[in-house]
N, C-alpha and C positions, 0 to 999 in steps of 0.2 A: 521296882522298875515298871514303867507304864507300857502296856502292850497295845499296839494299834492294830485293829482288825481291818483287813482289806476285803471288801465285798467283791465276789466274783459274779455278781448279777449283771446281765447284759440288758441294754435298753430294749424295750418292746417296740420293734419297728411298726408293727401293725397298729399299735396304740398311737404312735406318732402320726402315721398316715391318717388315722381316723380323726385326730385332733387338728391336723393341718392340711387336709386334702385340697382345700381351695388354693392355697399357695402352691402346692405341687402341680395342680392343673395349670395354673398361670405360668409357672416356670416351663412346663412342658410345651405349652403353646408358643412361648417366646423362642424356645430352642428350635421348634419346627419352622417358624417363620424365618429365623436366621439361616437355617440350612437351605430353605427355598430361595431366599435372596442370593445367597452365595452361589448356588448352582446356576441361577439366572445370569449372574455376572460372568461366570466362567464360560458358560455356553453361548453367550451373546455373540451374534454375528457382527464383527466390527464394520462390515461394509453396509449394514442395514441403513444407518443414518446417511452414509455417503450416497447410497442408491436413492434415498428419498430426496436429498438435496440435488442430486444430479438430475432427477426427473423434473424437479421444480426449475432448476437453472436452464434446462433445455427448452423450457417454454419460451417462445419469442417475447411474450409480454414481460416475463420476469427478467430476461436478459436485457430488454430495452430499458426497464426500470433501473437495473443495475448500471447500465451505461450512462443514463442520465444522472444518477447519483454520483457516479465517478467523475463526470465532467463538472458537476457542481462543487466538487471538493478540490478544485484546482489550487495549486500552491500560490497562485498570483492573486487570489481573492482575499485581500487583507483589509481589516478595518483600519481606518485612519485614526490612530491613537498614538500618543507619545510613548516612548520607551517605558517611562515610569508607570503610566497607566496600564500598559500591556503587562508588565510584571505583576501589578496588583490584580488585574483581571484574571490572569492565568493562575495566580496563587489562590484566588477565591474559588476556582472550579475544583471540587474535591476529586481525589482519585477513587475510582470505584472499589468498593469493599466486597468484591465478588471473586470467584475463582478465576485465576489467570493461568491456564495450563500452558506449558511450553510447546513450541511448534515441533513438528517432526523434522528429523534431519533431511536436508535437501541433497539429493544425489542426482547427478547429471547423466542418468541412464540414456543410452542411445546417442550421445553426443560425440562427434569426432573431435580430433585435435584442433581443427580450425574453429569449430563452434566453442570449444572450451576456452580458447584464447580470446575469442570475441567476448564471451560472457565475462571472463576475468577482466578484460579491459573496460567494459561498460560498468561493471560493479565497482571496480577501483575508481572510476571517474565519479560515480555517485558518492562514494565514501569520501573521496578527496575534496570535491567541491562543496559537499554538504557538511562535512565534519572534520576538516583538516586539522583544526585546533582543538578538537574534542579528545577526551581520554579514549583509551582502547575500547572500553565498554561502550562509550558513546558511538564510536565507529561501528562496533558490532551491532548496535541497535539499528543503525541505518541499513546495514547489510541485511538484517533479519526482515525489515519491512519490505525491502525489494523482493526477497525470495518468497515472503508470504504472499505478495501480490501475484507473483508468477503462478501460484497455485489457486488463486481466487478467480472465479468466472467473470468478475467485473473488469479484469485486466488482461493484457496480452500474456501468452504462456511462454515467453522467452525473457531472458534477463535484459538484453538490450532493448527489447520491445517495451518492457516496463520502465526502464530508466529514461528512455527518450520519447515516451508517449507524449504527443502534443508539442514536441520540441520545436517544430518548424513554424509554430504559431507564436505570435508575440504575447498572446494570452491563452490560457487553457492548458499549459504544460503542467504535468503532474509533479515535477521537481523543478523548482524555480531556477536552479543553476543552468538548466538546459535551454532557457529562453530569455535570460536577462543579460546576456553578453558575457557571463562569467567564463565561458569556455574559450574566450579570446585570450585569457591569461595562461601562459605556459606553466605547467606544473613544476614545482620544485622537486628535484629528484629524490632527496631524502624523505620528504613527506609523502611523495607518491609511493615509494617503496614500502613505507609503513602501511599505507592504505591497501596496497596490493597484498600484503601479508594477511591482513584481516579478510579481504575478499577471497583469497585462495582457501583459507580455512573454512569460510562459510560455504563455499561451493563444494567442499569435500566433507560436508556433514556436520560441521560445528554449529551448535544451536545456542543462541543467546537467550536463555530461558526467561529473564525478566521482561523482555519485550512481548512474550507470549505470541498471540496471533495478530499483533498490531499491523495495521495497513496504512497508518498515517502518523505523521509527526510534524512538529514545527518548532522553531526556536522560541524561547520564552519571552523574547522582547518584541514579538509580533502577535497579533490576534486574528487568525483566519475566521471568516464567517462561518465555516463549517465546524469549528471546534465544539460548540455547544450541542451539536447534533450527534456527536460520537461519544464513545465511552473512554474516559481518560484512564489509562492503565498504569503508567509508570512515568517517572521523570528521571532522566539520566543526563547529568551535566546540564547543558543549556537546552536540551531537547525534551519535549513532552510527547509521549506516544499514546495513540488512540487505536481502538478497533471499532468495527461496525457495531451498531446496535442489533439486538435480536439474533435471528439465525444466521445472518450474513457474517457475523463476527465469531461464530462458534466453530470449533474444529471441523465438524462434518461438512461445512460449507466450502472448505478449501480442497476441492476435489479435482481441479484441473491437473492434467498430466503435463509434465514438461515436454515441450514440443521437440526440442533437440536441434532445431534449425535456426540458429541465431542469425538475425539479419546483419549484413555488413553496413554499418552506419559510420560515415566519415564525420565524426562529431567535432574533431579538433578544428578550431577556428570559429566555432559558434554559429554555423549555418548562415554566416553573413549578417547576423542580427546585431543591433546596437546595444551598447552597454546601458546600464541604468542612468548613468550621467548623461549620455547622449540622448536618451529618451526624455530626460528632464529638460534639456536644452531645446529639443524639438517641440515639447509641449509649451515651453515659455515663448517660443517663436511664433506660436499661434496655431498649433494643431498637432494631431497625432502623426508620427512619421510615416506609418504605413498608409494612412488615409491621404496624406499630402502626396506621397509618391505615386499612389494609384491614380489620383486626379491628374498629376503631371503626365503620367503615361497615357491616359485617355486623351488629353489635350494634344500631346505630341503625335499620337497616331492619327487623330482627326486632321491635323495639319500636315501630315506626311513627314513629320520629323523623325529623328532617329532616337531610339530608346536602348539603353543598356540595362539589363536585368539580371540580378542574381537572387534567387529565391523571391522574396517579396520586396527587396530593396531595389527601387527603380530610380535611375538617374536620368534626368532630362538634360540633353545637350542644347544649350542656348547659344546663338550667335553672339559674339562679343559686341557691345555697343560702341559705335564709332565716336570719336572725340567731338565732332560737330553736334551729333545728336545729344550727347551728354551735356554739352554747354547749353544748348537750347532748352533742355529739360530743367537745368538749374535756373535759367532766366525765368522760365514759366513759374517755378516755385517762388522765386523772389517777387515777381509781380503779383502773385496770388496772396502774398503775405507781407503787407506793408510794415507790419510790426516786427519784422525780422531784424535781429541785432546785427551790428557790423561784424561780430565774430562769426555769426552764422552765414552772413553773406560771403565772408572771406573763405570759409570752409567749403562753400559751394562753387565759388568762382575762381579762386586762386588768382592768377595773373591775367585772366581773361577780362577784356573790356565788356561792359554790358550797360545797357541804356537805363536800367532802373536805378542805378546807384553809381556814384563815382568809384574809381578804382580803389581797392582796399590795400593798405600797406601792411606788410607783415611786421610782426613784432621784432625788436632788435635795434641795432644802431642805425641811425638815419645818416644819409649823405648830406652834403651841403645843399640848402634849399635852392631850387631853381627859380627863375623869374616868374614863371607861371604857376608857382605853387605857393601856398601860404607857408610862412616860416614856422618851424616847429615851436611848440610852446616853450617859454622861458622857465627856468627853475630858479626860485628864490632861495638863497642859502639862509640859514638862521643867523641872527645878529651876532657880531663878534663880541668878545668880552670887552666891557667898558662902554658899550652902547654904540660903537662905530658901525655905521651901516655898510653892508656889503653890496657890491655891484652884481646884479643878476648875471649869472653865467649861462651861456647857451649849452645845450646838451651836445657833447661832441660825438 
C-alpha cells in the first residue's frame, strides 16, 4: 500500500512580501484611491453644480444669449427639402454616443387646483396636436420635452407659458401647432382623452427616461435649421429628440423652479391665425397675409376708413363698386388691349353695349336672325351614302 505524506508546512508570508512587495504597494495605492473617490461621491453637495449654473444663468448677458438661442430654434424655421431628402438627412445625423441621464420627476409644488387644470389642458394640447398619431412612448417624449423646458432658464417657468411661447406670432413659435392654424381643428374626444392620460401622468412625476433632458424635437420628414447645432439623443417613432450642447444641456442647467402660476390662455380657435393652406393661398396671391393686412390697415386709417382687427388679422372694409363704375373700368381694359379675344370681352362686358367692340353673343342656341344682323353660319352635313349631296341645314 502506498502512503501519501501530507506536509503541514505553512507558506512564509514574510518571504512572499519580500518577493512581491512592489505588487503589494500598487494594490494598496489603488485601494486608497478607490476609497477616496467613493467618499467624494457620497459627500458631494448635489446643489454645487446647480449653484454654479444658477449664478451663470443669473448674469444678464448669459440670459440674453440663452434667449437669442431659444428664438433661433423656432419650430417654423425649416429647410426647404423634399420628404425623401429630409428622411435621408435626418438618418445621416448620428445619435450621440454619450451618457443620456433621465430627467428628474416633475412635481407641481405650490400649484392650486386652477393652475393644475390649466397646466393639464395646455400639456394635453401639446401632446394632441404634436403627436396624436404617435405611440404612447412618442407622446411621453413630447410631454418630457415640455416639462424639461419649464425647468430650463431659456424658457418660461410654467407649462402653458412653454407650450404657447410665441404662439401669437405667425413665425417664432416654439411649437409649430400653436401658430400654423392647427388649433382651429376641434380635437377628437377619444384621441384627446388618450393624450390627457399621458399629460396627467407626466405632471404627477412620471419620467420618460429615453428622452433624457431633451429640449427639442422634430418630425423625421422635416429638417429644421437648428438640428445640426444640437445633440441628437434618441428617435422615438417619427420624432427625433435633441438637447442643448455643452452645459446648457446637462442636468445641472435645469435649475428653474416651477412658478406655480399658470397663465390663462384661451388657445382654442388658434388666436385667429390662418391655416397653412390659407397662408399658401395668401402667398400665391402676392404677399404675406400679415404684411398685406398691416398695409391695408395703415391705408384705411390714413383715409379715415374703418378697420376690423383681431390680433394681427386686419380686415379692410371697402365700399362696393357701383355698376356704372365697373362697366367703365371694363371698357378701359378693352380699349387698352386691342388683342383681347371675344371670350375675354364677353367675360368683361356681358350684355352691356360698349364702343370698342360689337355686342358679344353668349354661347348656346341662337334665335332666328333679324334683318340688321348677319345670319348665323351654315352647317354642311357630310355626304349621304351613294354620293348624293345634302342641302346645308341652318342651325336651329
